[in-house]
C-alpha positions as CSV (number, residue, x, y, z in Angstrom):
1,X,3.8,31.0,-29.4
2,X,5.6,32.5,-32.4
3,X,9.3,31.7,-33.0
4,X,12.1,32.7,-35.3
5,X,15.3,30.7,-35.5
6,X,18.7,32.1,-36.4
7,X,21.7,29.7,-37.0
8,X,25.3,30.8,-36.8
9,X,28.1,30.0,-39.2
10,X,31.0,30.3,-36.8
11,X,33.9,27.9,-36.9
12,X,34.7,26.2,-33.6
13,X,36.5,23.3,-32.0
14,X,35.5,21.0,-29.2
15,X,37.0,21.2,-25.7
16,X,37.4,17.5,-25.1
17,X,37.0,17.9,-21.4
18,X,33.5,17.1,-20.3
19,X,31.6,19.5,-18.2
20,X,32.1,18.4,-14.6
21,X,28.9,17.1,-13.0
22,X,27.9,16.7,-9.4
23,X,27.2,13.0,-9.1
24,X,24.1,12.9,-7.0
25,X,22.9,9.9,-5.1
26,X,19.5,9.3,-6.6
27,X,17.1,6.5,-5.8
28,X,15.1,4.8,-8.5
29,X,11.4,4.6,-8.1
30,X,9.1,1.8,-7.2
31,X,5.4,2.1,-8.1
32,X,2.5,0.6,-6.2
33,X,-1.3,0.4,-6.6
34,X,-1.7,1.9,-3.2
35,X,-1.3,5.6,-2.5
36,X,0.7,6.9,0.4
37,X,-1.6,10.0,0.7
38,X,-2.8,10.0,4.3
39,X,-6.2,11.4,3.3
40,X,-9.2,9.1,3.0
41,X,-10.0,10.2,-0.5
42,X,-9.5,7.6,-3.2
43,X,-6.5,8.4,-5.4
44,X,-7.8,9.1,-8.9
45,X,-4.3,8.2,-10.2
46,X,-3.4,5.2,-8.1
47,X,-0.6,3.8,-10.3
48,X,1.6,6.7,-9.5
49,X,3.3,7.0,-6.1
50,X,6.7,8.1,-4.8
51,X,8.7,5.5,-2.9
52,X,12.4,5.0,-2.8
53,X,13.6,1.5,-3.6
54,X,16.8,-0.3,-3.0
55,X,17.4,-0.7,-6.7
56,X,20.4,1.2,-8.0
57,X,19.9,3.9,-10.6
58,X,22.0,1.9,-13.1
59,X,19.3,-0.8,-13.3
60,X,16.6,1.8,-14.4
61,X,16.7,2.5,-18.1
62,X,17.0,6.3,-18.2
63,X,15.2,9.0,-20.1
64,X,17.7,10.4,-22.6
65,X,17.1,13.8,-24.0
66,X,19.2,14.8,-27.0
67,X,18.8,18.4,-28.0
68,X,19.2,22.1,-27.4
69,X,20.1,24.3,-24.5
70,X,19.5,28.0,-24.5
71,X,19.8,31.0,-22.3
72,X,16.3,32.6,-22.4
73,X,16.5,36.4,-22.3
74,X,13.1,37.5,-21.0
75,X,11.7,40.9,-21.7
76,X,8.2,41.6,-20.2
77,X,6.2,43.9,-22.4
78,X,2.6,45.2,-22.7
79,X,2.4,44.3,-26.4
80,X,4.6,43.4,-29.4
81,X,6.2,46.3,-31.2
82,X,4.9,47.3,-34.6
83,X,7.3,47.4,-37.6
84,X,9.8,50.2,-37.1
85,X,8.7,50.9,-33.5
86,X,10.8,50.9,-30.3
87,X,9.1,50.1,-27.0
88,X,10.3,49.8,-23.5
89,X,10.2,46.6,-21.5
90,X,8.8,46.5,-18.0
91,X,11.7,44.2,-16.9
92,X,14.3,41.8,-18.2
93,X,15.9,38.6,-16.9
94,X,18.0,35.7,-18.2
95,X,17.0,32.2,-17.3
96,X,18.1,28.7,-18.5
97,X,16.0,27.1,-21.2
98,X,16.0,25.5,-24.6
99,X,13.7,22.7,-25.6
100,X,16.1,19.9,-24.9
101,X,17.3,21.3,-21.6
102,X,13.7,22.0,-20.6
103,X,12.6,18.4,-21.2
104,X,15.6,17.0,-19.4
105,X,15.0,19.3,-16.4
106,X,11.3,18.2,-16.4
107,X,12.2,14.5,-16.5
108,X,14.6,14.9,-13.5
109,X,12.2,17.0,-11.5
110,X,9.6,14.2,-12.0
111,X,12.1,11.9,-10.2
112,X,13.1,9.9,-13.2
113,X,16.9,9.4,-14.0
114,X,17.6,11.7,-16.9
115,X,20.6,12.3,-19.2
116,X,21.0,15.3,-21.3
117,X,23.1,15.1,-24.5
118,X,23.9,18.5,-26.0
119,X,26.4,21.3,-26.5
120,X,27.0,24.7,-24.9
121,X,29.6,27.4,-25.4
122,X,32.4,28.2,-22.9
123,X,30.6,31.4,-21.7
124,X,28.4,32.6,-18.9
125,X,25.3,31.4,-20.6
126,X,26.7,27.9,-20.8
127,X,27.5,27.9,-17.1
128,X,24.0,29.2,-16.3
129,X,22.5,26.3,-18.2
130,X,24.7,23.5,-16.8
131,X,24.4,24.9,-13.3
132,X,20.6,24.9,-13.6
133,X,20.5,21.3,-15.0
134,X,23.0,19.9,-12.6
135,X,21.4,21.4,-9.6
136,X,18.1,19.8,-10.7
137,X,19.7,16.4,-10.8
138,X,20.1,16.0,-14.6
139,X,23.0,13.8,-15.5
140,X,25.4,15.9,-17.7
141,X,28.1,13.3,-18.7
142,X,27.3,13.9,-22.4
143,X,27.2,17.7,-22.4
144,X,30.1,19.2,-24.3
145,X,31.8,22.6,-24.3
146,X,32.5,24.3,-27.6
147,X,35.2,26.9,-28.0
148,X,34.6,29.8,-30.3
149,X,30.8,29.5,-30.5
150,X,28.3,31.1,-28.1
151,X,25.8,29.1,-26.2
152,X,22.4,29.1,-27.9
153,X,20.1,31.8,-26.7
154,X,16.6,33.1,-27.2
155,X,14.8,36.4,-26.8
156,X,11.5,35.7,-25.2
157,X,9.0,38.6,-25.5
158,X,6.5,37.9,-22.7
159,X,3.2,39.7,-22.8
160,X,0.9,40.4,-19.8
161,X,-1.5,37.5,-20.6
162,X,1.4,35.0,-20.4
163,X,1.6,34.5,-24.2
164,X,5.1,34.8,-25.8
165,X,7.0,35.3,-29.0
166,X,10.5,34.0,-29.3
167,X,13.6,34.6,-31.5
168,X,16.2,31.8,-31.3
169,X,19.9,32.1,-32.0
170,X,21.1,28.5,-32.5
171,X,24.7,29.0,-31.4
172,X,26.3,25.8,-30.0
173,X,23.0,23.9,-30.6
174,X,23.4,24.1,-34.4
175,X,27.2,24.2,-34.7
176,X,30.0,21.7,-34.8
177,X,28.1,18.5,-34.2
178,X,30.2,15.6,-35.7
179,X,29.0,14.2,-39.0
180,X,28.9,10.8,-37.2
181,X,28.1,10.7,-33.5
182,X,30.6,8.8,-31.4
183,X,29.7,5.3,-30.1
184,X,29.8,6.6,-26.5
185,X,27.0,9.1,-27.2
186,X,25.0,6.4,-29.1
187,X,25.5,3.9,-26.3
188,X,23.6,6.0,-23.8
189,X,20.8,6.2,-26.4
190,X,20.7,2.4,-27.0
191,X,20.5,1.8,-23.3
192,X,17.7,4.3,-22.7
193,X,14.2,3.6,-21.6
194,X,12.9,6.3,-23.9
195,X,14.5,9.1,-26.0
196,X,13.3,12.6,-26.5
197,X,14.3,14.7,-29.6
198,X,13.4,18.2,-30.8
199,X,14.2,20.4,-33.8
200,X,16.6,22.9,-32.3
201,X,19.6,20.8,-33.3
202,X,20.6,19.5,-36.8
203,X,18.3,17.0,-38.4
204,X,21.2,14.7,-39.3
205,X,22.0,14.4,-35.5
206,X,18.4,13.5,-34.8
207,X,18.3,10.9,-37.5
208,X,21.4,9.1,-36.2
209,X,20.0,9.1,-32.6
210,X,16.6,7.9,-33.7
211,X,18.0,5.1,-35.8
212,X,20.3,4.0,-33.0
213,X,17.4,3.9,-30.6
214,X,15.1,2.1,-33.1
215,X,17.8,-0.5,-33.6
216,X,17.6,-1.4,-29.9
217,X,13.8,-1.1,-29.6
218,X,14.0,2.1,-27.6
219,X,10.9,4.3,-28.2
220,X,11.6,7.8,-29.6
221,X,9.4,10.9,-29.3
222,X,10.2,13.8,-31.6
223,X,8.9,17.2,-30.5
224,X,8.2,19.1,-33.7
225,X,9.0,22.5,-32.2
226,X,12.1,24.3,-33.4
227,X,13.3,24.9,-36.9
228,X,10.5,25.9,-39.2
229,X,11.4,23.5,-42.1
230,X,10.1,20.2,-43.4
231,X,11.0,17.2,-41.3
232,X,13.0,14.6,-43.3
233,X,11.0,11.5,-44.1
234,X,14.0,9.5,-42.9
235,X,13.6,11.0,-39.5
236,X,9.8,10.6,-39.4
237,X,10.1,6.9,-40.2
238,X,12.7,6.3,-37.4
239,X,10.6,7.7,-34.6
240,X,7.7,6.3,-32.6
241,X,5.7,9.4,-31.7
242,X,5.6,12.8,-33.3
243,X,4.6,15.6,-30.9
244,X,3.5,18.9,-32.6
245,X,1.1,21.6,-31.6
246,X,-1.7,22.7,-33.9
247,X,0.4,25.2,-35.9
248,X,3.3,22.8,-36.3
249,X,1.0,20.1,-37.5
250,X,-0.5,22.5,-40.1
251,X,3.0,23.5,-41.3
252,X,4.2,19.9,-41.5
253,X,1.2,18.7,-43.5
254,X,0.2,21.9,-45.4
255,X,-3.4,21.4,-44.1
256,X,-5.7,23.5,-42.0
257,X,-6.0,22.6,-38.3
258,X,-8.8,24.9,-37.1
259,X,-11.1,22.2,-35.8
260,X,-10.8,18.6,-34.7
261,X,-12.0,17.2,-38.0
262,X,-9.3,19.1,-39.9
263,X,-6.8,18.0,-37.3
264,X,-7.7,14.4,-37.7
265,X,-7.3,14.7,-41.5
266,X,-3.9,16.3,-41.0
267,X,-2.9,13.5,-38.6
268,X,-3.9,11.0,-41.3
269,X,-1.3,12.6,-43.6
270,X,1.3,12.1,-40.8
271,X,0.4,8.4,-40.7
272,X,0.9,8.3,-44.5
273,X,4.4,9.7,-44.0
274,X,5.3,6.8,-41.7
275,X,4.4,8.2,-38.3
276,X,2.4,5.7,-36.3
277,X,1.5,7.9,-33.3
278,X,0.9,11.7,-33.0
279,X,0.8,13.3,-29.6
280,X,-0.9,16.6,-30.3
281,X,-0.7,19.6,-28.0
282,X,-3.8,21.8,-28.3
283,X,-3.0,24.6,-25.7
284,X,-6.2,25.7,-23.9
285,X,-8.1,22.9,-25.7
286,X,-6.1,20.2,-24.1
287,X,-4.3,17.4,-26.0
288,X,-5.0,14.2,-28.0
289,X,-3.1,11.1,-28.8
290,X,-3.7,9.6,-32.3
291,X,-2.6,6.0,-32.8
292,X,-2.9,4.7,-36.4
293,X,-5.9,2.4,-36.7
294,X,-7.4,3.4,-33.3
295,X,-9.7,6.1,-32.0
296,X,-8.0,9.2,-30.7
297,X,-7.6,9.6,-27.0
298,X,-8.6,13.1,-25.9
299,X,-7.4,14.9,-22.7
300,X,-9.0,18.1,-21.5
301,X,-6.8,20.8,-20.2
302,X,-6.4,21.0,-16.4
303,X,-7.0,24.7,-15.8
304,X,-4.5,26.8,-14.1
305,X,-5.9,29.5,-11.7
306,X,-3.5,32.0,-13.3
307,X,-1.4,31.8,-16.4
308,X,2.0,33.6,-15.8
309,X,4.1,32.3,-18.7
310,X,3.4,29.6,-21.3
311,X,7.2,29.2,-22.1
312,X,8.2,25.6,-21.6
313,X,4.6,24.3,-21.2
314,X,4.8,22.1,-24.3
315,X,8.2,20.8,-23.3
316,X,6.8,19.9,-19.8
317,X,3.9,18.1,-21.4
318,X,6.0,16.1,-23.7
319,X,8.6,15.1,-21.1
320,X,5.9,14.2,-18.5
321,X,4.2,12.0,-21.0
322,X,7.5,10.3,-21.8
323,X,8.2,9.7,-18.1
324,X,4.7,8.2,-17.6
325,X,5.2,6.0,-20.7
326,X,8.6,4.7,-19.7
327,X,7.1,3.8,-16.3
328,X,4.6,1.6,-18.0
329,X,1.5,3.7,-17.6
330,X,-1.4,3.6,-20.0
331,X,-1.8,6.2,-22.7
332,X,-4.7,7.7,-21.0
333,X,-2.9,7.9,-17.6
334,X,0.1,9.4,-19.4
335,X,-1.9,12.1,-21.0
336,X,-3.5,13.1,-17.7
337,X,-0.1,13.1,-15.9
338,X,1.3,15.3,-18.7
339,X,-1.7,17.7,-18.5
340,X,-1.3,18.2,-14.8
341,X,2.5,18.9,-15.2
342,X,1.8,21.5,-18.0
343,X,-0.9,23.2,-15.8
344,X,1.6,23.7,-13.0
345,X,4.3,24.9,-15.5
346,X,2.3,27.9,-16.8
347,X,1.9,29.3,-13.3
348,X,5.6,30.2,-12.9
349,X,7.8,32.5,-15.0
350,X,10.6,30.9,-16.9
351,X,11.1,27.5,-18.6
352,X,13.3,25.4,-16.3
353,X,12.3,27.2,-13.2
354,X,8.7,26.4,-13.9
355,X,9.1,22.7,-14.2
356,X,7.0,21.0,-11.5
357,X,8.2,18.3,-9.2
358,X,6.5,14.9,-9.0
359,X,4.8,15.4,-5.7
360,X,3.2,18.6,-7.0
361,X,1.9,16.9,-10.0
362,X,0.4,14.0,-8.0
363,X,-1.2,16.5,-5.5
364,X,-2.8,18.3,-8.4
365,X,-4.2,15.1,-9.8
366,X,-5.5,14.2,-6.4
367,X,-7.4,17.5,-6.3
368,X,-9.1,17.5,-9.7
């Protein structure tokens, strides 16, 4: 995936009224070593099961995603245009997306209580996003409306083979964040079970969030996708896991990443920067988790019968890994769970619409 980010310089002010959310009755999850699958086959992933418990949601430390929300404007094309060339698209459609919103939607669809902290404009795109997240069960208490700035949006050029190129307009994602986040926003971070960040909002916001989480012992995963610029060392030292793909790892370290040996050397440079764990997304080659001082854990891709759209696959992988980790699963189990979720994601067009539900992920794991 190729991406270009464009940030606005509009002035704006905050509408202090929070976006109304539909408060849904959501049960927390209880996990057992026995599967509820009626078949006689042994469950290859026995520590995951779906069962409602009597525990209230407030007792479950939530997944908190702080990040971006975009309206993804899809254009389906046969090929990318050459310089100076105009081509016609086969079709066009606008869907909810953005790395932060994608990850929040994924967490909620995997049946884990999830808050999204972010900003949208008071426009149709903002409503599209909040409706999509709210209907999926994401808790929107910390989403704010900005007046005078458009909701972030992206043009997704989707080719026949499912590969995409993306141009991002930051909009509300990059504008008018307070220099110091309010205590209310940071409190939900401090009480989280795990926090997800990306690079489609300002670095200084991510730094504040990561430090607040670290101060309370809350693990933080930073998805390296977004702005193509160096990651501040202050941020790298405040996170627990950095999650890049191959190209992002190469840009961050300035090193080649064409084979696993080169990737391992690039990861060593990340460790030298203060990052203890690197969760690497390798596309069709699978994934790997590098923990400083330990051997890497590799996970093969779980093949999809048909790749429709790779948009959101990385976000699905990262969020699913986070859900498995906050539920106390092993690193190996978490990688496998994430691989299954990403495999299902690429079989559906769109980012948020393609996020799989928990039962679908478990069924896939049962079949492979």
